[in-house]
C-alpha positions in Angstrom: -28.1 2.9 -1.5 -27.2 4.7 1.7 -27.7 8.3 0.4 -31.0 7.2 -1.1 -32.1 5.7 2.3 -31.2 9.0 4.0 -33.2 11.0 1.4 -36.2 8.7 1.7 -36.1 8.9 5.5 -36.3 12.7 5.2 -39.7 12.3 3.4 -42.5 12.4 6.0 -44.9 10.9 3.5 -42.8 7.7 3.2 -42.0 4.9 5.7 -38.6 3.6 4.6 -37.5 0.3 6.0 -34.0 -1.1 5.5 -33.2 -4.8 5.2 -29.7 -6.1 5.1 -28.7 -9.6 3.8 -25.8 -9.8 6.3 -23.1 -10.7 3.8 -19.5 -9.4 4.5 -20.5 -8.3 8.0 -17.3 -6.4 8.8 -17.4 -4.4 5.5 -21.1 -3.8 5.8 -21.1 -2.5 9.3 -18.4 0.0 8.3 -20.8 1.4 5.7 -23.8 1.5 7.9 -21.9 3.3 10.7 -20.4 5.8 8.2 -23.9 6.9 7.1 -25.5 6.4 10.6 -28.1 4.0 9.3 -29.7 1.4 11.5 -31.3 -1.5 9.7 -34.8 -2.8 10.5 -34.1 -6.3 9.4 -30.9 -8.4 8.9 -31.2 -11.8 7.1 -27.7 -12.8 8.4 -27.2 -15.1 5.4 -23.4 -15.3 5.5 -22.1 -18.8 5.8 -18.7 -20.5 5.3 -18.1 -21.7 1.7 -21.5 -20.4 0.6 -22.4 -20.7 -3.1 -24.6 -18.6 -5.4 -27.3 -21.2 -4.8 -27.2 -21.0 -1.0 -27.2 -17.2 -1.2 -30.2 -17.1 -3.5 -32.2 -19.6 -1.4 -31.3 -17.9 1.9 -32.4 -14.5 0.7 -35.7 -15.9 -0.8 -36.5 -17.7 2.5 -35.4 -14.7 4.6 -37.4 -12.1 2.6 -40.7 -14.0 2.5 -41.9 -13.5 6.1 -40.7 -9.9 6.1 -42.6 -9.0 3.0 -45.7 -10.8 4.3 -45.6 -8.9 7.6 -44.7 -5.4 6.3 -46.7 -5.6 3.0 -44.6 -2.7 1.4 -45.9 -0.8 -1.5 -42.5 -0.9 -3.2 -39.2 -2.8 -2.8 -36.0 -1.1 -3.9 -33.0 -3.1 -4.9 -29.7 -2.0 -6.3 -27.4 -3.0 -9.0 -26.4 -6.5 -10.0 -25.7 -8.6 -6.9 -27.2 -12.0 -6.4 -28.9 -10.7 -3.3 -30.6 -7.9 -5.3 -31.9 -10.4 -7.8 -33.1 -12.7 -5.1 -34.8 -9.9 -3.2 -36.5 -8.8 -6.4 -37.7 -12.3 -7.0 -39.0 -12.6 -3.4 -41.0 -9.4 -3.9 -42.4 -10.7 -7.2 -43.6 -13.8 -5.5 -45.6 -11.6 -3.2 -46.8 -9.4 -6.1 -45.0 -6.4 -4.8 -43.6 -3.8 -7.3 -39.8 -3.6 -7.5 -37.8 -0.5 -8.3 -34.3 -1.2 -9.7 -31.8 1.4 -8.8 -28.9 1.4 -11.3 -31.0 -0.3 -14.0 -30.0 -0.9 -17.6 -26.2 -1.7 -17.3 -25.1 -4.3 -19.9 -22.0 -6.0 -21.2 -23.8 -8.2 -23.6 -22.1 -11.4 -22.3 -24.2 -13.3 -19.7 -21.0 -14.9 -18.3 -19.0 -11.7 -18.0 -19.2 -10.4 -15.4 -20.5 -13.6 -13.8 -23.1 -13.7 -12.3 -23.7 -10.0 -12.3 -24.8 -9.7 -16.0 -27.5 -12.2 -15.6 -28.5 -10.8 -12.2 -29.2 -7.4 -13.7 -31.0 -8.8 -16.7 -33.4 -10.9 -14.5 -33.9 -8.0 -12.0 -34.9 -5.7 -14.9 -37.4 -8.3 -16.2 -39.0 -8.4 -12.7 -39.0 -4.6 -12.0 -41.8 -2.1 -12.4 -39.7 1.1 -12.0 -36.2 1.6 -13.5 -33.8 4.2 -12.2 -31.1 4.3 -14.9 -27.9 6.2 -14.3 -27.4 7.3 -18.0 -29.2 7.7 -21.3 -27.2 4.7 -22.6 -28.7 2.6 -19.8 -32.2 3.7 -20.8 -31.4 2.8 -24.4 -30.3 -0.7 -23.3 -33.6 -1.2 -21.7 -35.5 0.2 -24.7 -33.7 -2.4 -27.0 -35.1 -5.1 -24.6 -38.6 -3.8 -24.9 -38.6 -2.0 -21.6 -39.9 1.6 -22.1 -42.4 2.3 -19.3 -41.4 3.9 -16.0 -37.8 4.3 -17.0 -36.1 7.4 -15.6 -32.5 8.7 -16.1 -31.5 9.9 -12.7 -27.7 9.8 -12.5 -26.0 7.3 -10.2 -26.7 7.5 -6.5 -23.0 6.9 -5.6 -22.2 10.4 -6.7 -24.7 11.7 -4.2 -22.8 9.9 -1.4 -19.7 12.1 -1.7 -21.4 15.0 0.1 -21.6 12.7 3.2 -18.1 11.1 3.0 -15.4 13.4 1.5 -13.7 16.1 3.6 -10.5 18.1 3.1 -9.5 17.6 6.7 -10.3 13.9 6.8 -8.2 11.6 8.9 -8.1 8.0 7.7 -9.1 5.2 10.1 -6.2 3.2 8.6 -2.8 4.2 10.0 -1.1 3.1 6.9 -3.1 5.5 4.8 -2.5 8.3 7.3 1.3 7.8 6.8 1.1 8.3 3.0 2.5 11.6 1.7 -0.1 12.5 -0.9 1.4 16.0 -1.4 4.9 14.8 -2.4 4.4 11.3 -3.8 2.0 9.9 -6.3 -0.3 7.2 -4.9 -1.8 4.5 -7.2 -4.9 2.8 -5.9 -5.4 -0.8 -6.9 -8.4 -3.1 -6.4 -8.9 -6.5 -8.0 -11.1 -9.3 -6.7 -13.8 -10.2 -9.3 -14.8 -13.8 -9.6 -13.7 -14.0 -13.3 -10.3 -12.7 -12.5 -9.4 -15.3 -9.9 -6.5 -17.5 -10.8 -4.3 -16.7 -13.8 -5.8 -13.2 -14.6 -5.2 -12.0 -11.0 -1.6 -13.4 -11.2 -1.1 -11.4 -14.3 -2.4 -8.3 -12.6 -0.1 -8.8 -9.7 2.9 -9.3 -12.0 2.2 -6.1 -13.8 1.8 -4.2 -10.5 5.1 -5.6 -9.2 6.9 -4.5 -12.4 5.4 -1.0 -12.0 6.5 -0.8 -8.4 10.1 -1.8 -9.3 10.3 0.8 -12.1 8.7 3.6 -10.1 10.3 3.5 -6.7 9.0 7.0 -5.9 5.3 5.9 -6.5 3.3 4.3 -3.7 0.9 1.5 -4.7 -2.0 0.9 -2.3 -4.0 -2.3 -2.6 -6.9 -2.9 -0.2 -7.1 -6.7 -0.6 -10.5 -8.4 -0.5 -11.2 -10.8 2.3 -11.8 -13.7 -0.2 -9.0 -16.3 0.6 -8.6 -17.0 -3.1 -7.7 -13.3 -3.6 -5.6 -12.9 -0.6 -3.5 -16.0 -1.2 -2.6 -14.8 -4.7 -2.0 -11.2 -3.8 0.1 -11.7 -0.7 2.2 -14.3 -2.3 3.0 -12.1 -5.2 3.3 -8.6 -3.6 3.9 -8.8 0.1 7.7 -8.3 0.0 7.7 -5.1 -2.1 8.8 -1.9 -0.3 6.5 0.6 -2.1 3.4 -1.6 -2.2 1.0 -1.4 0.8 -1.3 -4.4 1.1 -4.1 -3.5 3.5 -7.4 -4.9 4.6 -10.5 -3.6 2.8 -11.3 0.0 3.8 -14.6 1.5 4.7 -16.5 3.8 2.5 -15.1 6.9 4.2 -11.5 5.8 3.8 -12.1 4.7 0.2 -13.8 7.9 -1.0 -11.2 10.1 0.6 -8.4 7.9 -0.8 -10.0 8.3 -4.3 -10.0 12.1 -3.8 -6.3 12.2 -3.0 -4.7 9.4 -5.1 -3.1 9.9 -8.5 -4.8 7.2 -10.5 -6.8 4.0 -10.1 -6.2 0.4 -11.4 -9.3 -1.8 -10.8 -11.6 -4.5 -11.9 -14.4 -2.9 -9.9 -17.6 -1.6 -11.4 -18.3 1.2 -8.9 -14.9 2.7 -9.0 -15.3 3.4 -12.7 -18.1 5.8 -11.7 -16.6 7.2 -8.5 -13.0 8.0 -9.5 -13.9 10.2 -12.4 -15.8 12.5 -10.1 -12.5 13.4 -8.5 -10.6 13.6 -11.9 -8.7 10.4 -11.4 -7.9 8.3 -14.5 -9.1 4.7 -14.3 -7.5 1.6 -15.9 -10.1 -1.2 -15.9 -8.4 -4.6 -15.6 -11.2 -6.6 -17.3 -11.9 -7.6 -20.8 -15.2 -5.6 -20.9 -17.1 -3.0 -19.0 -20.8 -2.4 -18.4 -20.0 1.3 -18.1 -19.0 2.3 -21.7 -20.1 5.9 -21.0 -16.9 6.4 -19.0 -14.8 4.9 -21.8 -16.5 7.2 -24.4 -16.1 10.2 -22.1 -12.4 9.4 -21.7 -12.3 8.9 -18.0 -11.8 5.1 -18.2 -9.7 2.8 -20.3 -10.3 -0.9 -20.5 -6.9 -2.6 -20.5 -7.8 -6.3 -20.0 -5.9 -8.8 -17.9 -2.7 -9.2 -20.0 0.4 -8.4 -17.9 2.1 -6.4 -20.7 -1.0 -4.4 -21.6 -1.7 -3.4 -18.0 2.0 -2.5 -17.4 2.3 -0.4 -20.6 -1.0 1.5 -20.1 -0.1 2.3 -16.5 3.4 3.3 -17.5 1.9 5.7 -20.1 -0.2 7.5 -17.4 2.8 7.7 -15.1 5.2 9.0 -17.8 3.0 11.2 -20.0 1.3 14.3 -18.4 -0.6 15.1 -21.6 -2.3 11.6 -21.6 -2.9 11.8 -17.9 -4.4 15.3 -18.0 -6.7 14.3 -20.9 -8.2 11.5 -18.8 -8.2 13.5 -15.6 -10.1 16.4 -17.1 -12.8 14.4 -18.9 -16.3 15.0 -17.7 -17.9 12.3 -15.4 -21.0 11.0 -17.2 -22.7 9.6 -14.1 -24.6 12.6 -12.8 -24.7 15.7 -10.8 -25.2 14.4 -7.3 -29.0 14.7 -7.2 -30.0 11.2 -8.2 -31.6 10.4 -4.8 -33.7 13.5 -4.9 -35.0 12.5 -8.4 -35.8 9.0 -7.2 -37.6 10.3 -4.2 -39.8 12.6 -6.3 -40.5 9.8 -8.9 -41.6 7.5 -6.1 -43.9 10.2 -4.8 -45.3 11.0 -8.2 -46.3 7.4 -8.7 -47.9 7.3 -5.3 -49.7 10.6 -5.0 -51.6 12.4 -7.8 -50.5 15.9 -6.7 -46.9 15.0 -7.4 -45.6 14.9 -11.0 -42.7 12.7 -12.2 -42.4 14.8 -15.4 -38.9 16.3 -15.9 -37.5 14.4 -13.0 -35.1 12.6 -15.4 -31.6 13.9 -15.6 -31.4 16.3 -18.6 
């Protein structure tokens, strides 16, 4: 949402206010500082051992007085987080229209990813405006009977690279600065999804360990999520391997520049499936499904599941076979041209002022 906030704040006809939930404070502050955005409100909902129920109720309670005071004409939420759904519901209770950025993503299984699939379904039922990254996302909405105010804009994350990626970039992490990207292949790994905790994450770690032992000349970099359930598994399995670097989560600047320089990505993330292909980096998705089938169809992403042998063999193929690697690396990223925020800004204006027109603002 950061590049969209910056675009909306450039518009003198709009008053754009930013409300944070306050979750994952350290990681969030890094992002805000990177884009030089100062929030107007912070719900500060983060608590020890919080549940989906407490997050939802905290956001609902926190948003109500803000919405009553500000009386906004539109509330924008992003993606599929529980906080986005709760903020949309809070706006609905005040009869304020909601715009859903990154609308229409679906796996078809309400429990995978959990709770994200249900969050985005419910958010789309509440919303008035739909900013869909791709035509497939628009088609998903159409199948559910949602046809009005649906715009294909591309994904706003692609817009963010103009603010974050530089050829002369110096990482804030000393470990990343010590990597020799010119002479050694670097494999970026992330895995932290709720449905992968336990045995699936253990299988992922076993596959990574086998790969590191076979390819001693390859460096494996794993920013490990702060969730104790993730860290306990990962550090137990991989902390003693010479060519694996387990580091704390990196900020958006480090991550985007790491994506631009690495060799390939192994992840269970959703966003990296959109980001990495922009830089021509093959992505192996360590999940049983993806809500981003456009990337699979385009050839930039391959879903490999959470079976140790499957993960190992698919990664080995990319490390051994240049033809297979180049086929994925050169595939076209289906998630837009870096002008999604501009389109969303114009669409909002077209629905607010009669002298603007939203016609042809969708991505062609």
